[in-house]
C-alpha positions as CSV (number, residue, x, y, z in Angstrom):
1,M,-39.2,25.7,23.3
2,F,-40.0,21.9,24.0
3,L,-43.4,22.2,24.2
4,K,-43.7,24.0,20.5
5,T,-41.4,22.0,19.1
6,L,-44.0,19.0,19.9
7,L,-47.0,21.0,18.9
8,I,-44.9,21.8,15.4
9,G,-44.8,18.2,14.9
10,L,-48.2,17.5,15.5
11,V,-48.7,20.3,12.7
12,A,-46.8,18.1,10.5
13,L,-48.2,15.3,11.4
14,I,-51.8,16.7,10.3
15,G,-50.3,17.7,7.2
16,Y,-48.6,14.3,6.1
17,G,-51.7,12.5,7.4
18,E,-53.3,13.4,4.6
19,Y,-51.5,11.7,2.5
20,Y,-51.5,8.3,4.4
21,L,-54.1,8.2,6.8
22,T,-57.2,10.7,6.1
23,G,-57.4,11.1,2.7
24,R,-56.9,13.9,0.3
25,G,-58.5,16.8,1.7
26,Q,-55.6,19.5,0.7
27,V,-55.0,19.8,4.5
28,A,-51.2,20.1,3.7
29,R,-51.3,22.7,1.5
30,P,-49.1,25.7,2.6
31,I,-52.6,27.8,2.9
32,V,-52.9,25.5,6.1
33,M,-50.1,24.7,7.4
34,G,-49.2,28.3,7.8
35,P,-52.0,29.5,10.0
36,L,-51.7,26.3,12.2
37,T,-47.9,27.0,12.4
38,G,-48.8,30.8,13.3
39,L,-51.0,29.6,15.7
40,V,-48.5,27.4,17.6
41,L,-46.2,30.0,17.6
42,G,-48.8,32.9,18.8
43,N,-48.7,34.8,15.7
44,L,-52.0,33.7,13.6
45,T,-52.2,36.6,11.4
46,Q,-48.6,36.4,10.1
47,G,-49.2,32.5,9.7
48,I,-52.5,33.3,7.5
49,I,-50.1,36.0,5.3
50,V,-47.2,33.6,5.0
51,G,-49.6,30.9,4.1
52,A,-51.6,32.5,1.8
53,A,-48.2,33.7,-0.4
54,L,-46.4,30.3,-0.3
55,E,-50.1,29.0,-1.5
56,M,-49.7,31.3,-4.3
57,A,-46.3,30.2,-5.2
58,Y,-47.4,26.1,-5.0
59,I,-50.7,26.6,-6.5
60,G,-50.0,25.1,-9.9
61,V,-48.0,22.0,-8.5
62,I,-49.4,19.1,-8.2
63,E,-48.0,15.4,-7.9
64,I,-48.6,13.6,-11.5
65,G,-47.5,10.0,-11.7
66,A,-43.7,10.0,-11.1
67,S,-43.5,13.8,-10.4
68,V,-42.9,15.0,-7.5
69,P,-42.8,18.5,-6.2
70,Q,-40.8,20.3,-3.3
71,D,-42.4,18.9,0.2
72,M,-45.3,21.3,0.8
73,V,-46.0,20.4,4.5
74,S,-42.4,21.5,5.4
75,A,-42.2,24.4,3.3
76,G,-45.6,25.7,4.9
77,I,-44.4,24.8,8.1
78,L,-40.9,25.9,8.2
79,G,-41.3,28.8,6.1
80,T,-43.8,30.2,8.4
81,V,-41.7,29.7,11.2
82,F,-38.5,31.4,9.8
83,A,-41.0,34.3,8.4
84,I,-42.3,34.9,12.2
85,T,-39.1,34.3,14.0
86,T,-36.8,36.2,11.9
87,G,-39.3,39.4,11.4
88,K,-38.6,39.5,8.0
89,G,-41.9,38.1,6.6
90,I,-42.2,36.2,3.3
91,S,-38.6,36.7,2.2
92,A,-37.4,34.6,5.3
93,A,-39.7,32.0,4.1
94,L,-38.4,32.0,0.6
95,T,-35.0,31.8,1.7
96,F,-35.4,28.9,4.3
97,G,-38.8,27.1,3.7
98,L,-38.3,26.2,-0.1
99,P,-34.4,24.9,0.2
100,L,-35.8,22.9,3.5
101,S,-38.3,21.5,1.8
102,M,-36.1,20.3,-1.0
103,L,-33.8,18.7,1.9
104,V,-37.0,16.9,3.6
105,L,-38.3,15.5,-0.2
106,L,-34.4,14.2,-0.3
107,V,-34.7,12.3,3.0
108,Q,-38.1,11.1,2.0
109,N,-36.8,9.5,-1.1
110,L,-33.8,8.0,0.4
111,T,-36.4,6.4,3.0
112,Y,-38.2,4.9,0.1
113,V,-35.0,3.4,-1.4
114,F,-32.9,1.8,1.6
115,I,-35.9,1.4,4.3
116,S,-39.2,0.9,2.6
117,P,-37.9,-2.5,0.9
118,L,-37.4,-3.6,4.4
119,Y,-41.0,-3.4,5.9
120,V,-42.1,-4.5,2.0
121,A,-40.1,-7.8,2.6
122,K,-41.8,-8.3,5.7
123,C,-45.0,-8.0,3.8
124,D,-44.2,-10.9,1.5
125,N,-43.1,-12.9,4.3
126,Y,-46.6,-12.8,6.4
127,A,-48.4,-12.9,3.0
128,K,-46.4,-16.4,2.5
129,Q,-47.6,-17.7,6.0
130,A,-51.4,-16.6,5.4
131,D,-51.1,-14.3,8.5
132,S,-53.7,-11.5,7.5
133,H,-53.6,-10.1,10.5
134,K,-49.8,-9.5,10.9
135,L,-49.6,-8.3,7.0
136,S,-52.6,-6.0,7.5
137,M,-50.6,-4.5,10.5
138,M,-47.1,-4.2,9.1
139,A,-48.7,-2.8,5.3
140,F,-50.4,0.0,7.6
141,W,-48.5,0.5,10.5
142,G,-44.9,-0.3,8.5
143,G,-45.9,2.0,5.3
144,T,-47.5,4.8,7.4
145,I,-44.0,5.1,9.9
146,V,-41.7,4.9,7.1
147,N,-43.6,7.4,4.7
148,F,-43.7,10.4,7.3
149,V,-42.2,9.8,10.7
150,P,-38.2,10.7,9.4
151,S,-40.0,13.7,7.6
152,V,-41.8,14.7,10.9
153,L,-39.0,14.4,12.8
154,L,-36.8,16.3,10.8
155,I,-39.1,19.4,10.6
156,M,-39.1,19.4,14.3
157,V,-35.2,19.4,14.5
158,A,-35.1,21.9,12.0
159,Y,-37.4,24.2,14.1
160,Y,-35.4,23.3,17.6
161,F,-32.2,24.4,16.2
162,G,-32.9,26.1,13.2
163,T,-34.3,29.4,14.3
164,G,-31.4,31.3,16.1
165,F,-29.0,30.2,13.0
166,A,-32.0,31.5,10.8
167,T,-32.2,35.0,12.3
168,N,-28.3,35.3,12.2
169,V,-28.1,34.3,8.5
170,V,-31.0,36.7,7.7
171,H,-29.2,39.9,9.3
172,A,-25.8,38.7,7.7
173,I,-27.7,38.8,4.1
174,P,-27.4,42.0,2.4
175,N,-30.3,44.6,2.2
176,F,-30.2,44.5,-1.6
177,V,-30.7,40.8,-1.3
178,Q,-33.7,40.6,0.6
179,D,-35.1,43.3,-1.3
180,G,-34.3,41.0,-4.4
181,L,-36.2,38.1,-2.4
182,V,-39.4,40.6,-1.8
183,V,-39.5,41.0,-5.5
184,A,-39.4,37.3,-6.0
185,S,-41.9,36.6,-3.7
186,G,-44.3,38.8,-5.8
187,I,-43.3,36.8,-8.9
188,L,-44.0,33.5,-7.5
189,P,-47.7,33.9,-7.7
190,A,-47.6,34.9,-11.4
191,F,-45.4,31.9,-11.4
192,G,-47.8,29.6,-10.1
193,F,-50.7,30.3,-11.8
194,A,-48.9,30.0,-15.0
195,M,-48.3,26.8,-14.3
196,L,-51.7,25.9,-13.0
197,I,-53.2,27.8,-16.1
198,Q,-50.8,25.7,-18.4
199,Q,-52.3,22.5,-17.1
200,I,-56.0,23.3,-17.4
201,L,-56.3,25.8,-20.2
202,R,-58.6,24.9,-23.0
203,K,-60.2,27.4,-25.6
204,E,-63.7,27.1,-23.8
205,I,-62.3,29.1,-20.9
206,I,-60.1,31.7,-22.8
207,P,-63.5,34.0,-22.5
208,Y,-63.7,33.4,-19.0
209,L,-59.8,34.5,-18.2
210,I,-60.1,37.6,-20.4
211,L,-63.2,38.6,-18.6
212,G,-61.6,38.3,-15.2
213,F,-58.4,40.2,-16.2
214,A,-60.7,43.2,-17.5
215,L,-62.8,43.5,-14.8
216,T,-59.8,43.6,-12.4
217,S,-57.9,45.8,-14.6
218,Y,-60.1,48.4,-16.4
219,L,-63.1,48.0,-13.8
220,K,-60.8,48.0,-10.6
221,M,-63.3,45.3,-9.0
222,S,-61.9,43.5,-6.1
223,V,-61.3,39.6,-5.7
224,M,-64.2,39.3,-4.0
225,G,-66.3,40.9,-6.6
226,V,-64.8,38.8,-9.4
227,A,-65.2,35.5,-7.3
228,V,-69.0,36.4,-7.1
229,I,-69.2,36.9,-10.6
230,G,-67.5,33.4,-11.3
231,I,-69.7,31.5,-8.6
232,V,-73.0,33.2,-10.5
233,T,-71.9,32.5,-14.1
234,I,-71.1,28.9,-13.2
235,M,-74.5,28.9,-11.6
236,I,-75.9,30.1,-14.7
237,I,-74.1,27.5,-16.9
238,Y,-74.9,24.7,-14.7
239,F,-78.7,25.3,-14.5
240,N,-79.3,26.3,-18.1
241,D,-77.2,22.7,-19.0
242,K,-79.5,21.0,-16.7
243,N,-82.6,22.7,-18.1
244,K,-81.5,21.5,-21.4
245,K,-81.1,18.0,-20.8
246,A,-84.5,18.0,-19.0
247,T,-86.0,19.2,-21.9
248,T,-84.1,16.6,-24.5
249,V,-85.5,13.7,-22.4
250,K,-89.4,15.0,-22.1
251,T,-89.5,16.0,-25.8
252,G,-87.5,12.7,-26.7
253,D,-85.5,14.7,-29.0
254,V,-82.7,11.9,-29.1
255,D,-80.7,11.2,-32.7
256,Y,-80.8,7.5,-33.9
257,D,-78.4,5.8,-36.0
258,D,-80.3,4.8,-39.7
259,T,-78.0,1.9,-40.1
260,D,-79.5,0.1,-36.7
261,S,-83.4,1.0,-38.1
262,F,-85.3,-2.3,-39.9
């Protein structure tokens, strides 16, 4: 149990490292955190399934400006943990993973408010002293530790003490409530896609959305088949635009403003 707790902490460290150490590679998404957690718990298949289901719920979630969604790292890890340990699948992931991710986000915000100003003040002090070495060390390590170490520790504690408690709670939940959670897990992907479409929807892409809907609904084409058609369509559009630009440059078909002529 202790070793698995450390490994869960390592998975969380990998997820939060995307924000502050390694750059944005989408490692923090549930579709990555789920399989890694499942691998630690010895059930990679279930980890992939739960991670994919949670990713569908989070597919339209993105940080924009001051808008901060739920913490995806903790949701992916703890949701997968409770889904596997309780044997209830995605319903348990929704019951415990998403609320706990809000708790982790609350702890992060409290850390930013009460602890971050302390190391920022230290950075200001080193800057006044023109001590660039201590300034860079404090800025990097102070910021890194404050930003994700509390969250990693909270995830480890939730895993260590929460699995038995979560199992008892799930068994105490009436079956009709659990069935409702299963239904909600089917609605969340549609909600996630709706959020994503709301952000990217433009009149130019509406025909492609209709085409994808027609292929799956009326021709009963698989998702993989639609993905292949989508890739081919993108390639056709890309190469046509490239050839059109090359032809325009070669023929010198460029519009000039008459006001610039002598």
